[in-house]
PyMOL Python script that loads the backbone (N, CA, C, O; Angstrom):
from pymol import cmd

cmd.read_pdbstr("""\
ATOM      1  N   UNK A   1     136.702  37.294  98.199  1.00  0.00           N
ATOM      2  CA  UNK A   1     138.750  36.840  98.265  1.00  0.00           C
ATOM      3  C   UNK A   1     138.429  36.097  99.561  1.00  0.00           C
ATOM      4  O   UNK A   1     137.579  36.296 100.429  1.00  0.00           O
ATOM      5  N   UNK A   2     139.741  34.834  99.354  1.00  0.00           N
ATOM      6  CA  UNK A   2     139.082  33.768 100.220  1.00  0.00           C
ATOM      7  C   UNK A   2     140.405  34.161 101.790  1.00  0.00           C
ATOM      8  O   UNK A   2     141.428  33.781 101.220  1.00  0.00           O
ATOM      9  N   UNK A   3     140.657  34.402 102.521  1.00  0.00           N
ATOM     10  CA  UNK A   3     140.268  34.721 103.837  1.00  0.00           C
ATOM     11  C   UNK A   3     142.779  33.547 104.314  1.00  0.00           C
ATOM     12  O   UNK A   3     143.598  32.661 104.068  1.00  0.00           O
ATOM     13  N   UNK A   4     142.487  34.449 104.870  1.00  0.00           N
ATOM     14  CA  UNK A   4     144.410  33.988 105.512  1.00  0.00           C
ATOM     15  C   UNK A   4     143.930  33.070 106.955  1.00  0.00           C
ATOM     16  O   UNK A   4     143.326  33.758 107.778  1.00  0.00           O
ATOM     17  N   UNK A   5     144.158  31.474 107.364  1.00  0.00           N
ATOM     18  CA  UNK A   5     143.962  30.951 107.858  1.00  0.00           C
ATOM     19  C   UNK A   5     145.155  30.917 108.908  1.00  0.00           C
ATOM     20  O   UNK A   5     145.527  29.744 108.944  1.00  0.00           O
ATOM     21  N   UNK A   6     146.013  31.778 109.883  1.00  0.00           N
ATOM     22  CA  UNK A   6     146.931  31.645 110.630  1.00  0.00           C
ATOM     23  C   UNK A   6     146.480  30.788 111.583  1.00  0.00           C
ATOM     24  O   UNK A   6     145.312  30.885 111.959  1.00  0.00           O
ATOM     25  N   UNK A   7     147.899  29.184 112.471  1.00  0.00           N
ATOM     26  CA  UNK A   7     148.138  29.324 113.343  1.00  0.00           C
ATOM     27  C   UNK A   7     149.190  30.018 113.993  1.00  0.00           C
ATOM     28  O   UNK A   7     149.771  31.041 113.631  1.00  0.00           O
ATOM     29  N   UNK A   8     149.406  29.086 115.341  1.00  0.00           N
ATOM     30  CA  UNK A   8     150.279  29.667 115.721  1.00  0.00           C
ATOM     31  C   UNK A   8     151.232  29.383 116.621  1.00  0.00           C
ATOM     32  O   UNK A   8     150.983  29.952 117.684  1.00  0.00           O
ATOM     33  N   UNK A   9     152.433  28.607 116.660  1.00  0.00           N
ATOM     34  CA  UNK A   9     153.150  27.749 117.451  1.00  0.00           C
ATOM     35  C   UNK A   9     154.609  28.049 117.790  1.00  0.00           C
ATOM     36  O   UNK A   9     155.681  28.353 117.267  1.00  0.00           O
ATOM     37  N   UNK A  10     154.045  27.795 118.941  1.00  0.00           N
ATOM     38  CA  UNK A  10     155.432  29.876 119.893  1.00  0.00           C
ATOM     39  C   UNK A  10     155.208  27.874 120.889  1.00  0.00           C
ATOM     40  O   UNK A  10     154.399  26.966 121.078  1.00  0.00           O
ATOM     41  N   UNK A  11     156.885  28.396 121.228  1.00  0.00           N
ATOM     42  CA  UNK A  11     157.470  27.866 122.809  1.00  0.00           C
ATOM     43  C   UNK A  11     158.868  28.624 123.347  1.00  0.00           C
ATOM     44  O   UNK A  11     159.475  29.445 122.659  1.00  0.00           O
ATOM     45  N   UNK A  12     159.253  28.235 124.617  1.00  0.00           N
ATOM     46  CA  UNK A  12     160.034  29.175 124.911  1.00  0.00           C
ATOM     47  C   UNK A  12     160.750  27.988 126.371  1.00  0.00           C
ATOM     48  O   UNK A  12     160.180  27.600 127.391  1.00  0.00           O
ATOM     49  N   UNK A  13     162.237  27.697 125.839  1.00  0.00           N
ATOM     50  CA  UNK A  13     162.446  26.632 126.086  1.00  0.00           C
ATOM     51  C   UNK A  13     163.236  26.837 127.707  1.00  0.00           C
ATOM     52  O   UNK A  13     163.408  25.979 128.574  1.00  0.00           O
ATOM     53  N   UNK A  14     163.532  27.974 127.711  1.00  0.00           N
ATOM     54  CA  UNK A  14     164.267  28.951 129.323  1.00  0.00           C
ATOM     55  C   UNK A  14     163.296  29.640 129.783  1.00  0.00           C
ATOM     56  O   UNK A  14     162.244  30.168 129.422  1.00  0.00           O
ATOM     57  N   UNK A  15     164.210  29.425 131.054  1.00  0.00           N
ATOM     58  CA  UNK A  15     163.449  30.289 131.550  1.00  0.00           C
ATOM     59  C   UNK A  15     163.788  32.184 130.745  1.00  0.00           C
ATOM     60  O   UNK A  15     163.258  33.194 130.280  1.00  0.00           O
ATOM     61  N   UNK A  16     165.396  31.340 131.190  1.00  0.00           N
ATOM     62  CA  UNK A  16     166.199  33.984 130.736  1.00  0.00           C
ATOM     63  C   UNK A  16     165.374  34.300 129.132  1.00  0.00           C
ATOM     64  O   UNK A  16     165.508  35.400 128.596  1.00  0.00           O
ATOM     65  N   UNK A  17     164.376  32.985 128.370  1.00  0.00           N
ATOM     66  CA  UNK A  17     164.681  33.432 126.906  1.00  0.00           C
ATOM     67  C   UNK A  17     163.007  33.975 128.628  1.00  0.00           C
ATOM     68  O   UNK A  17     163.120  35.039 129.237  1.00  0.00           O
ATOM     69  N   UNK A  18     162.363  33.436 128.798  1.00  0.00           N
ATOM     70  CA  UNK A  18     161.704  34.174 129.274  1.00  0.00           C
ATOM     71  C   UNK A  18     161.093  35.434 130.076  1.00  0.00           C
ATOM     72  O   UNK A  18     159.968  35.922 129.964  1.00  0.00           O
ATOM     73  N   UNK A  19     162.037  35.774 130.824  1.00  0.00           N
ATOM     74  CA  UNK A  19     163.251  37.191 131.700  1.00  0.00           C
ATOM     75  C   UNK A  19     163.314  38.081 130.451  1.00  0.00           C
ATOM     76  O   UNK A  19     162.923  39.248 130.440  1.00  0.00           O
ATOM     77  N   UNK A  20     163.910  37.346 129.258  1.00  0.00           N
ATOM     78  CA  UNK A  20     164.978  38.425 128.377  1.00  0.00           C
ATOM     79  C   UNK A  20     163.127  39.000 128.047  1.00  0.00           C
ATOM     80  O   UNK A  20     162.956  39.815 128.954  1.00  0.00           O
ATOM     81  N   UNK A  21     162.422  38.966 127.609  1.00  0.00           N
ATOM     82  CA  UNK A  21     160.954  39.220 127.007  1.00  0.00           C
ATOM     83  C   UNK A  21     160.268  38.551 125.483  1.00  0.00           C
ATOM     84  O   UNK A  21     159.625  38.921 124.500  1.00  0.00           O
ATOM     85  N   UNK A  22     160.977  37.179 126.133  1.00  0.00           N
ATOM     86  CA  UNK A  22     160.818  36.821 125.070  1.00  0.00           C
ATOM     87  C   UNK A  22     159.618  35.413 125.713  1.00  0.00           C
ATOM     88  O   UNK A  22     159.912  34.269 125.365  1.00  0.00           O
ATOM     89  N   UNK A  23     158.695  35.559 126.367  1.00  0.00           N
ATOM     90  CA  UNK A  23     157.807  35.872 127.435  1.00  0.00           C
ATOM     91  C   UNK A  23     157.259  34.556 126.456  1.00  0.00           C
ATOM     92  O   UNK A  23     158.135  34.280 125.636  1.00  0.00           O
ATOM     93  N   UNK A  24     156.365  33.907 126.360  1.00  0.00           N
ATOM     94  CA  UNK A  24     155.009  32.731 125.577  1.00  0.00           C
ATOM     95  C   UNK A  24     153.473  33.517 124.529  1.00  0.00           C
ATOM     96  O   UNK A  24     152.928  33.387 123.433  1.00  0.00           O
ATOM     97  N   UNK A  25     153.315  34.693 126.363  1.00  0.00           N
ATOM     98  CA  UNK A  25     152.362  35.477 126.630  1.00  0.00           C
ATOM     99  C   UNK A  25     153.356  36.820 124.780  1.00  0.00           C
ATOM    100  O   UNK A  25     153.466  36.539 123.587  1.00  0.00           O
ATOM    101  N   UNK A  26     153.709  37.870 125.434  1.00  0.00           N
ATOM    102  CA  UNK A  26     154.613  37.896 124.259  1.00  0.00           C
ATOM    103  C   UNK A  26     154.430  37.817 123.188  1.00  0.00           C
ATOM    104  O   UNK A  26     153.923  38.658 122.447  1.00  0.00           O
ATOM    105  N   UNK A  27     154.774  36.903 122.972  1.00  0.00           N
ATOM    106  CA  UNK A  27     155.190  35.770 122.065  1.00  0.00           C
ATOM    107  C   UNK A  27     153.844  35.712 120.373  1.00  0.00           C
ATOM    108  O   UNK A  27     153.846  35.998 119.176  1.00  0.00           O
ATOM    109  N   UNK A  28     152.657  34.981 121.734  1.00  0.00           N
ATOM    110  CA  UNK A  28     151.791  35.170 120.447  1.00  0.00           C
ATOM    111  C   UNK A  28     151.152  36.731 120.736  1.00  0.00           C
ATOM    112  O   UNK A  28     150.786  37.323 119.720  1.00  0.00           O
ATOM    113  N   UNK A  29     150.943  37.650 122.414  1.00  0.00           N
ATOM    114  CA  UNK A  29     151.224  38.641 120.767  1.00  0.00           C
ATOM    115  C   UNK A  29     151.348  40.275 119.915  1.00  0.00           C
ATOM    116  O   UNK A  29     150.705  41.234 119.490  1.00  0.00           O
ATOM    117  N   UNK A  30     153.118  39.499 120.128  1.00  0.00           N
ATOM    118  CA  UNK A  30     153.045  40.302 118.347  1.00  0.00           C
ATOM    119  C   UNK A  30     152.943  39.110 117.451  1.00  0.00           C
ATOM    120  O   UNK A  30     152.918  39.498 116.283  1.00  0.00           O
ATOM    121  N   UNK A  31     152.881  37.913 117.538  1.00  0.00           N
ATOM    122  CA  UNK A  31     151.619  37.351 116.384  1.00  0.00           C
ATOM    123  C   UNK A  31     149.911  37.963 115.922  1.00  0.00           C
ATOM    124  O   UNK A  31     149.355  38.501 114.964  1.00  0.00           O
ATOM    125  N   UNK A  32     149.558  37.424 117.414  1.00  0.00           N
ATOM    126  CA  UNK A  32     148.030  38.588 117.083  1.00  0.00           C
ATOM    127  C   UNK A  32     147.856  39.867 116.185  1.00  0.00           C
ATOM    128  O   UNK A  32     147.024  40.178 115.333  1.00  0.00           O
ATOM    129  N   UNK A  33     149.034  40.527 116.738  1.00  0.00           N
ATOM    130  CA  UNK A  33     149.347  41.550 115.675  1.00  0.00           C
ATOM    131  C   UNK A  33     148.932  41.320 114.857  1.00  0.00           C
ATOM    132  O   UNK A  33     147.821  41.476 114.350  1.00  0.00           O
ATOM    133  N   UNK A  34     149.803  40.899 114.608  1.00  0.00           N
ATOM    134  CA  UNK A  34     150.139  40.955 113.145  1.00  0.00           C
ATOM    135  C   UNK A  34     149.425  40.029 112.092  1.00  0.00           C
ATOM    136  O   UNK A  34     149.590  40.182 110.882  1.00  0.00           O
ATOM    137  N   UNK A  35     148.851  39.335 112.482  1.00  0.00           N
ATOM    138  CA  UNK A  35     147.745  38.477 111.632  1.00  0.00           C
ATOM    139  C   UNK A  35     146.007  39.122 111.764  1.00  0.00           C
ATOM    140  O   UNK A  35     145.045  38.832 111.054  1.00  0.00           O
ATOM    141  N   UNK A  36     146.101  40.352 113.288  1.00  0.00           N
ATOM    142  CA  UNK A  36     144.817  41.046 113.203  1.00  0.00           C
ATOM    143  C   UNK A  36     144.925  42.543 112.309  1.00  0.00           C
ATOM    144  O   UNK A  36     144.422  43.665 112.373  1.00  0.00           O
ATOM    145  N   UNK A  37     146.018  41.724 111.351  1.00  0.00           N
ATOM    146  CA  UNK A  37     146.965  43.441 110.691  1.00  0.00           C
ATOM    147  C   UNK A  37     146.073  43.399 109.340  1.00  0.00           C
ATOM    148  O   UNK A  37     145.741  44.331 108.606  1.00  0.00           O
ATOM    149  N   UNK A  38     145.737  41.730 109.231  1.00  0.00           N
ATOM    150  CA  UNK A  38     146.473  41.080 107.335  1.00  0.00           C
ATOM    151  C   UNK A  38     144.796  40.998 107.183  1.00  0.00           C
ATOM    152  O   UNK A  38     144.010  40.322 107.847  1.00  0.00           O
ATOM    153  N   UNK A  39     144.600  41.684 106.364  1.00  0.00           N
ATOM    154  CA  UNK A  39     143.089  41.845 105.066  1.00  0.00           C
ATOM    155  C   UNK A  39     143.009  39.965 105.728  1.00  0.00           C
ATOM    156  O   UNK A  39     143.932  39.234 106.085  1.00  0.00           O
ATOM    157  N   UNK A  40     140.856  39.594 105.634  1.00  0.00           N
ATOM    158  CA  UNK A  40     140.706  38.980 105.955  1.00  0.00           C
ATOM    159  C   UNK A  40     141.536  37.362 106.475  1.00  0.00           C
ATOM    160  O   UNK A  40     141.354  36.209 106.084  1.00  0.00           O
ATOM    161  N   UNK A  41     142.132  37.735 107.131  1.00  0.00           N
ATOM    162  CA  UNK A  41     143.180  36.382 107.934  1.00  0.00           C
ATOM    163  C   UNK A  41     141.553  36.207 109.888  1.00  0.00           C
ATOM    164  O   UNK A  41     140.623  36.785 110.450  1.00  0.00           O
ATOM    165  N   UNK A  42     142.534  34.835 109.923  1.00  0.00           N
ATOM    166  CA  UNK A  42     141.645  34.311 110.837  1.00  0.00           C
ATOM    167  C   UNK A  42     142.680  33.271 111.666  1.00  0.00           C
ATOM    168  O   UNK A  42     143.374  32.383 111.171  1.00  0.00           O
ATOM    169  N   UNK A  43     142.565  33.665 113.100  1.00  0.00           N
ATOM    170  CA  UNK A  43     143.950  33.026 113.823  1.00  0.00           C
ATOM    171  C   UNK A  43     142.607  31.148 113.931  1.00  0.00           C
ATOM    172  O   UNK A  43     141.478  31.483 114.290  1.00  0.00           O
ATOM    173  N   UNK A  44     142.697  30.035 113.750  1.00  0.00           N
ATOM    174  CA  UNK A  44     142.704  28.896 113.388  1.00  0.00           C
ATOM    175  C   UNK A  44     142.225  28.090 114.962  1.00  0.00           C
ATOM    176  O   UNK A  44     141.208  27.564 115.413  1.00  0.00           O
ATOM    177  N   UNK A  45     143.958  28.436 115.540  1.00  0.00           N
ATOM    178  CA  UNK A  45     144.707  27.917 117.087  1.00  0.00           C
ATOM    179  C   UNK A  45     146.059  28.352 117.096  1.00  0.00           C
ATOM    180  O   UNK A  45     146.742  29.140 116.442  1.00  0.00           O
ATOM    181  N   UNK A  46     146.170  27.815 117.759  1.00  0.00           N
ATOM    182  CA  UNK A  46     147.639  28.292 119.121  1.00  0.00           C
ATOM    183  C   UNK A  46     147.995  26.904 119.526  1.00  0.00           C
ATOM    184  O   UNK A  46     147.176  26.152 120.055  1.00  0.00           O
ATOM    185  N   UNK A  47     149.279  26.561 119.261  1.00  0.00           N
ATOM    186  CA  UNK A  47     149.714  25.560 120.095  1.00  0.00           C
ATOM    187  C   UNK A  47     151.394  25.889 120.807  1.00  0.00           C
ATOM    188  O   UNK A  47     152.275  26.244 120.024  1.00  0.00           O
ATOM    189  N   UNK A  48     151.680  25.754 122.138  1.00  0.00           N
ATOM    190  CA  UNK A  48     151.874  26.141 122.721  1.00  0.00           C
ATOM    191  C   UNK A  48     152.833  24.901 123.478  1.00  0.00           C
ATOM    192  O   UNK A  48     152.112  24.363 124.318  1.00  0.00           O
ATOM    193  N   UNK A  49     154.031  24.351 123.466  1.00  0.00           N
ATOM    194  CA  UNK A  49     154.680  23.693 124.056  1.00  0.00           C
ATOM    195  C   UNK A  49     155.472  25.202 125.386  1.00  0.00           C
ATOM    196  O   UNK A  49     155.486  26.402 125.658  1.00  0.00           O
ATOM    197  N   UNK A  50     155.758  24.435 125.587  1.00  0.00           N
ATOM    198  CA  UNK A  50     156.632  24.646 127.472  1.00  0.00           C
ATOM    199  C   UNK A  50     157.958  24.217 127.675  1.00  0.00           C
ATOM    200  O   UNK A  50     158.137  23.385 128.565  1.00  0.00           O
ATOM    201  N   UNK A  51     158.662  24.512 127.200  1.00  0.00           N
ATOM    202  CA  UNK A  51     160.194  24.586 128.762  1.00  0.00           C
ATOM    203  C   UNK A  51     160.616  23.924 127.898  1.00  0.00           C
ATOM    204  O   UNK A  51     161.818  23.695 128.036  1.00  0.00           O
ATOM    205  N   UNK A  52     159.845  23.187 126.424  1.00  0.00           N
ATOM    206  CA  UNK A  52     160.635  22.572 125.447  1.00  0.00           C
ATOM    207  C   UNK A  52     161.407  22.696 124.806  1.00  0.00           C
ATOM    208  O   UNK A  52     160.936  23.133 123.756  1.00  0.00           O
ATOM    209  N   UNK A  53     163.112  22.506 124.688  1.00  0.00           N
ATOM    210  CA  UNK A  53     164.444  22.781 124.048  1.00  0.00           C
ATOM    211  C   UNK A  53     163.877  22.178 122.578  1.00  0.00           C
ATOM    212  O   UNK A  53     163.040  21.295 122.389  1.00  0.00           O
ATOM    213  N   UNK A  54     164.758  23.101 121.465  1.00  0.00           N
ATOM    214  CA  UNK A  54     163.700  23.650 120.146  1.00  0.00           C
ATOM    215  C   UNK A  54     165.284  22.364 119.420  1.00  0.00           C
ATOM    216  O   UNK A  54     165.355  22.660 118.227  1.00  0.00           O
ATOM    217  N   UNK A  55     166.081  21.540 119.639  1.00  0.00           N
ATOM    218  CA  UNK A  55     166.561  20.304 119.873  1.00  0.00           C
ATOM    219  C   UNK A  55     166.255  19.312 119.622  1.00  0.00           C
ATOM    220  O   UNK A  55     166.899  18.371 119.156  1.00  0.00           O
ATOM    221  N   UNK A  56     164.526  19.474 120.095  1.00  0.00           N
ATOM    222  CA  UNK A  56     163.740  17.616 119.855  1.00  0.00           C
ATOM    223  C   UNK A  56     163.579  17.048 119.006  1.00  0.00           C
ATOM    224  O   UNK A  56     164.783  16.894 118.797  1.00  0.00           O
ATOM    225  N   UNK A  57     163.094  16.482 118.156  1.00  0.00           N
ATOM    226  CA  UNK A  57     162.815  16.286 117.650  1.00  0.00           C
ATOM    227  C   UNK A  57     160.694  16.766 117.754  1.00  0.00           C
ATOM    228  O   UNK A  57     160.109  17.456 118.589  1.00  0.00           O
ATOM    229  N   UNK A  58     160.261  16.183 116.788  1.00  0.00           N
ATOM    230  CA  UNK A  58     158.513  16.657 116.542  1.00  0.00           C
ATOM    231  C   UNK A  58     157.406  16.019 117.607  1.00  0.00           C
ATOM    232  O   UNK A  58     156.315  16.289 118.110  1.00  0.00           O
ATOM    233  N   UNK A  59     158.735  14.683 117.607  1.00  0.00           N
ATOM    234  CA  UNK A  59     157.107  14.158 118.318  1.00  0.00           C
ATOM    235  C   UNK A  59     157.401  13.996 119.919  1.00  0.00           C
ATOM    236  O   UNK A  59     156.783  13.367 120.777  1.00  0.00           O
ATOM    237  N   UNK A  60     158.894  15.018 120.018  1.00  0.00           N
ATOM    238  CA  UNK A  60     158.702  15.305 121.366  1.00  0.00           C
ATOM    239  C   UNK A  60     158.725  16.165 122.179  1.00  0.00           C
ATOM    240  O   UNK A  60     159.056  16.225 123.363  1.00  0.00           O
ATOM    241  N   UNK A  61     158.006  17.445 120.817  1.00  0.00           N
ATOM    242  CA  UNK A  61     157.749  17.943 121.438  1.00  0.00           C
ATOM    243  C   UNK A  61     155.856  18.085 121.577  1.00  0.00           C
ATOM    244  O   UNK A  61     155.407  18.459 120.494  1.00  0.00           O
ATOM    245  N   UNK A  62     154.896  17.898 122.496  1.00  0.00           N
ATOM    246  CA  UNK A  62     153.213  17.927 121.933  1.00  0.00           C
ATOM    247  C   UNK A  62     153.234  18.915 121.175  1.00  0.00           C
ATOM    248  O   UNK A  62     153.645  19.110 120.031  1.00  0.00           O
ATOM    249  N   UNK A  63     152.687  19.588 122.031  1.00  0.00           N
ATOM    250  CA  UNK A  63     152.080  20.749 120.284  1.00  0.00           C
ATOM    251  C   UNK A  63     152.238  20.569 119.817  1.00  0.00           C
ATOM    252  O   UNK A  63     151.558  19.686 119.293  1.00  0.00           O
ATOM    253  N   UNK A  64     153.684  21.178 118.996  1.00  0.00           N
ATOM    254  CA  UNK A  64     154.505  21.089 117.932  1.00  0.00           C
ATOM    255  C   UNK A  64     153.569  19.328 116.836  1.00  0.00           C
ATOM    256  O   UNK A  64     152.647  19.413 116.025  1.00  0.00           O
ATOM    257  N   UNK A  65     154.169  18.256 117.211  1.00  0.00           N
ATOM    258  CA  UNK A  65     153.042  17.020 117.174  1.00  0.00           C
ATOM    259  C   UNK A  65     152.396  17.202 116.777  1.00  0.00           C
ATOM    260  O   UNK A  65     152.342  17.415 115.566  1.00  0.00           O
ATOM    261  N   UNK A  66     151.235  17.242 117.781  1.00  0.00           N
ATOM    262  CA  UNK A  66     149.858  17.590 116.936  1.00  0.00           C
ATOM    263  C   UNK A  66     149.439  18.630 115.462  1.00  0.00           C
ATOM    264  O   UNK A  66     148.509  18.550 114.660  1.00  0.00           O
ATOM    265  N   UNK A  67     150.654  19.628 115.587  1.00  0.00           N
ATOM    266  CA  UNK A  67     150.490  20.940 115.217  1.00  0.00           C
ATOM    267  C   UNK A  67     150.429  20.145 113.394  1.00  0.00           C
ATOM    268  O   UNK A  67     149.713  20.337 112.411  1.00  0.00           O
ATOM    269  N   UNK A  68     151.633  19.201 113.714  1.00  0.00           N
ATOM    270  CA  UNK A  68     151.949  18.486 112.090  1.00  0.00           C
ATOM    271  C   UNK A  68     150.528  17.022 111.986  1.00  0.00           C
ATOM    272  O   UNK A  68     150.448  16.310 110.985  1.00  0.00           O
TER     273      UNK A  68
END
""", "prot")
cmd.dss("prot")
cmd.show_as("cartoon", "prot")
cmd.util.cbc("prot")
cmd.orient("prot")
């Protein structure tokens, strides 16, 4: 069986989101738990854009641009 490969793209654009439990670390941990729960799965890489609005085009968000 061929395993699944995952990447995580993560961003938090405001301090308020981080204060409400949507911190980068918390989101990455949830993603990692999901990946670990899947058979034959591998986390390839995590991409993080800290403090970048989702309204920005991918070319203005370095980690998303790298992922694409």
